[in-house]
ZAZAPA-435171 format. One record per residue (C-alpha): residue number from 1; z, x, y. Coordinates in steps of 0.5 Angstrom, whole numbers, padded with zeros to 4 digits. Last residue first. Layout:
N
@n=NUM | z=Z | x=X | y=Y
...
***
This chain:
154
@n=154 | z=-0154 | x=-0196 | y=0128
@n=153 | z=-0152 | x=-0203 | y=0132
@n=152 | z=-0146 | x=-0203 | y=0128
@n=151 | z=-0144 | x=-0195 | y=0129
@n=150 | z=-0145 | x=-0195 | y=0135
@n=149 | z=-0142 | x=-0202 | y=0137
@n=148 | z=-0135 | x=-0198 | y=0134
@n=147 | z=-0136 | x=-0192 | y=0137
@n=146 | z=-0136 | x=-0194 | y=0143
@n=145 | z=-0130 | x=-0199 | y=0142
@n=144 | z=-0126 | x=-0193 | y=0139
@n=143 | z=-0127 | x=-0189 | y=0146
@n=142 | z=-0126 | x=-0194 | y=0150
@n=141 | z=-0119 | x=-0197 | y=0148
@n=140 | z=-0119 | x=-0203 | y=0145
@n=139 | z=-0113 | x=-0208 | y=0148
@n=138 | z=-0114 | x=-0211 | y=0143
@n=137 | z=-0114 | x=-0209 | y=0136
@n=136 | z=-0121 | x=-0206 | y=0134
@n=135 | z=-0125 | x=-0211 | y=0127
@n=134 | z=-0132 | x=-0209 | y=0125
@n=133 | z=-0137 | x=-0213 | y=0121
@n=132 | z=-0134 | x=-0220 | y=0121
@n=131 | z=-0136 | x=-0225 | y=0116
@n=130 | z=-0131 | x=-0229 | y=0115
@n=129 | z=-0129 | x=-0226 | y=0110
@n=128 | z=-0128 | x=-0219 | y=0114
@n=127 | z=-0124 | x=-0223 | y=0118
@n=126 | z=-0119 | x=-0226 | y=0114
@n=125 | z=-0119 | x=-0218 | y=0111
@n=124 | z=-0117 | x=-0216 | y=0119
@n=123 | z=-0112 | x=-0221 | y=0119
@n=122 | z=-0109 | x=-0220 | y=0113
@n=121 | z=-0107 | x=-0213 | y=0115
@n=120 | z=-0104 | x=-0216 | y=0122
@n=119 | z=-0106 | x=-0213 | y=0129
@n=118 | z=-0108 | x=-0220 | y=0132
@n=117 | z=-0109 | x=-0218 | y=0138
@n=116 | z=-0116 | x=-0219 | y=0139
@n=115 | z=-0124 | x=-0216 | y=0138
@n=114 | z=-0128 | x=-0219 | y=0132
@n=113 | z=-0134 | x=-0215 | y=0131
@n=112 | z=-0139 | x=-0220 | y=0130
@n=111 | z=-0147 | x=-0218 | y=0127
@n=110 | z=-0152 | x=-0223 | y=0128
@n=109 | z=-0156 | x=-0224 | y=0122
@n=108 | z=-0154 | x=-0230 | y=0120
@n=107 | z=-0156 | x=-0234 | y=0128
@n=106 | z=-0161 | x=-0238 | y=0125
@n=105 | z=-0159 | x=-0239 | y=0118
@n=104 | z=-0151 | x=-0241 | y=0120
@n=103 | z=-0146 | x=-0237 | y=0116
@n=102 | z=-0145 | x=-0232 | y=0120
@n=101 | z=-0145 | x=-0236 | y=0126
@n=100 | z=-0141 | x=-0241 | y=0123
@n=99 | z=-0136 | x=-0236 | y=0120
@n=98 | z=-0135 | x=-0232 | y=0127
@n=97 | z=-0134 | x=-0239 | y=0131
@n=96 | z=-0127 | x=-0240 | y=0126
@n=95 | z=-0125 | x=-0234 | y=0126
@n=94 | z=-0125 | x=-0233 | y=0133
@n=93 | z=-0122 | x=-0240 | y=0135
@n=92 | z=-0126 | x=-0246 | y=0137
@n=91 | z=-0123 | x=-0251 | y=0142
@n=90 | z=-0119 | x=-0245 | y=0145
@n=89 | z=-0119 | x=-0237 | y=0144
@n=88 | z=-0114 | x=-0233 | y=0140
@n=87 | z=-0120 | x=-0229 | y=0136
@n=86 | z=-0124 | x=-0225 | y=0141
@n=85 | z=-0131 | x=-0224 | y=0139
@n=84 | z=-0135 | x=-0218 | y=0140
@n=83 | z=-0142 | x=-0220 | y=0139
@n=82 | z=-0149 | x=-0216 | y=0137
@n=81 | z=-0156 | x=-0216 | y=0138
@n=80 | z=-0155 | x=-0222 | y=0142
@n=79 | z=-0160 | x=-0228 | y=0140
@n=78 | z=-0160 | x=-0231 | y=0148
@n=77 | z=-0160 | x=-0239 | y=0147
@n=76 | z=-0157 | x=-0240 | y=0140
@n=75 | z=-0152 | x=-0234 | y=0142
@n=74 | z=-0150 | x=-0237 | y=0148
@n=73 | z=-0148 | x=-0244 | y=0144
@n=72 | z=-0145 | x=-0240 | y=0139
@n=71 | z=-0141 | x=-0237 | y=0144
@n=70 | z=-0139 | x=-0243 | y=0147
@n=69 | z=-0136 | x=-0246 | y=0142
@n=68 | z=-0132 | x=-0240 | y=0141
@n=67 | z=-0129 | x=-0239 | y=0148
@n=66 | z=-0131 | x=-0237 | y=0154
@n=65 | z=-0138 | x=-0234 | y=0154
@n=64 | z=-0141 | x=-0228 | y=0156
@n=63 | z=-0147 | x=-0223 | y=0157
@n=62 | z=-0148 | x=-0217 | y=0157
@n=61 | z=-0155 | x=-0212 | y=0158
@n=60 | z=-0153 | x=-0205 | y=0154
@n=59 | z=-0153 | x=-0199 | y=0159
@n=58 | z=-0146 | x=-0196 | y=0156
@n=57 | z=-0142 | x=-0197 | y=0162
@n=56 | z=-0145 | x=-0204 | y=0160
@n=55 | z=-0141 | x=-0204 | y=0154
@n=54 | z=-0134 | x=-0202 | y=0158
@n=53 | z=-0135 | x=-0206 | y=0164
@n=52 | z=-0137 | x=-0212 | y=0160
@n=51 | z=-0131 | x=-0211 | y=0155
@n=50 | z=-0125 | x=-0210 | y=0162
@n=49 | z=-0128 | x=-0216 | y=0165
@n=48 | z=-0128 | x=-0221 | y=0159
@n=47 | z=-0120 | x=-0218 | y=0157
@n=46 | z=-0118 | x=-0219 | y=0164
@n=45 | z=-0122 | x=-0227 | y=0165
@n=44 | z=-0118 | x=-0228 | y=0158
@n=43 | z=-0122 | x=-0234 | y=0154
@n=42 | z=-0126 | x=-0228 | y=0150
@n=41 | z=-0134 | x=-0228 | y=0148
@n=40 | z=-0137 | x=-0222 | y=0149
@n=39 | z=-0145 | x=-0222 | y=0148
@n=38 | z=-0149 | x=-0216 | y=0147
@n=37 | z=-0156 | x=-0215 | y=0148
@n=36 | z=-0158 | x=-0208 | y=0147
@n=35 | z=-0160 | x=-0201 | y=0150
@n=34 | z=-0160 | x=-0195 | y=0145
@n=33 | z=-0168 | x=-0195 | y=0145
@n=32 | z=-0169 | x=-0196 | y=0151
@n=31 | z=-0165 | x=-0191 | y=0154
@n=30 | z=-0167 | x=-0185 | y=0149
@n=29 | z=-0170 | x=-0180 | y=0155
@n=28 | z=-0165 | x=-0175 | y=0153
@n=27 | z=-0161 | x=-0176 | y=0159
@n=26 | z=-0160 | x=-0183 | y=0158
@n=25 | z=-0153 | x=-0180 | y=0154
@n=24 | z=-0150 | x=-0185 | y=0149
@n=23 | z=-0156 | x=-0185 | y=0144
@n=22 | z=-0155 | x=-0177 | y=0143
@n=21 | z=-0148 | x=-0179 | y=0139
@n=20 | z=-0151 | x=-0185 | y=0135
@n=19 | z=-0153 | x=-0179 | y=0130
@n=18 | z=-0147 | x=-0174 | y=0129
@n=17 | z=-0145 | x=-0179 | y=0123
@n=16 | z=-0139 | x=-0183 | y=0124
@n=15 | z=-0133 | x=-0182 | y=0118
@n=14 | z=-0128 | x=-0183 | y=0122
@n=13 | z=-0130 | x=-0185 | y=0129
@n=12 | z=-0123 | x=-0189 | y=0130
@n=11 | z=-0119 | x=-0188 | y=0124
@n=10 | z=-0121 | x=-0192 | y=0118
@n=9 | z=-0117 | x=-0198 | y=0115
@n=8 | z=-0121 | x=-0204 | y=0115
@n=7 | z=-0127 | x=-0200 | y=0117
@n=6 | z=-0127 | x=-0198 | y=0110
@n=5 | z=-0128 | x=-0204 | y=0107
@n=4 | z=-0126 | x=-0205 | y=0100
@n=3 | z=-0120 | x=-0201 | y=0101
@n=2 | z=-0119 | x=-0194 | y=0096
@n=1 | z=-0112 | x=-0196 | y=0092
***
């Protein structure tokens, strides 16, 4: 049986078209086009630092939040192009925050990629039902994260 959403089961980079690759290098003069505002939401300082390093290394502007509530507030204030959201956090978990963001009239157009230690298929399906457009298990491999960001940003 073929899954309804290929991002649930496909290996990293599978089915990617070659177009995003030129965006990764600044040598082609496409620097402005590739830069996006990305909000990283994670309560772990170590994970937050790692994700910020990877995203900034691709030339994107990064904002951070330490929990789901703060993530929603930052999304409202800064209007990011993409959100990387942890799931296991205090106050408001990532599933709840993703649901609030994707169902909000003002924020609903902002794509959310869940980046979490929760690695069960049911977690992936639940994340998709909350509105997430991607799902990466921690610790993220840099190439996988970059490919997913490029896929979502198009």
